[in-house]
C-alpha positions, 0 to 999 in steps of 0.5 A, a space after each residue: 350810948 344815949 345822948 341828949 338833944 337840945 331843941 326849940 319847938 314853938 319857942 319852947 326849949 326842950 331836952 330829949 334823950 337820943 340813941 342811934 339804935 332808935 332813930 336815924 338822926 336827931 330830926 326824926 327823934 324830935 319829930 316823933 317826940 312832938 307827935 309829928 308824922 314826917 313820912 312824906 318828908 322822908 320820901 322827899 329827902 331820899 329823892 333829893 339825896 339821890 339827885 343832889 349833894 348833901 348841902 341841898 339835903 341839909 337846906 331842905 331839912 332845915 327849911 322843912 323843920 323850921 316850917 314845922 315850928 322847930 328852931 335850934 336842934 343840936 346834940 348837947 356837948 359831952 363833958 370830958 372827964 380826966 382819967 379816973 374821974 367820975 361824974 
């Protein structure tokens, strides 16, 4: 099921459809959408994952994407509909 990513790139708010079938995470999806090659970043991320905790990986990722020009990157909240309700 596709979700929507809300993100800011160079002070411009954008939306992007996202599926885990195409990307490992939302950061890979937004980088691809903006035409940014993050292959070197992914190698370094794997090295950090191998020797450190998830907080260190998250800090590295957040700092790297901030340097690339990204601000907020998040999944849009789903609307909870009652039983039998349609959008």
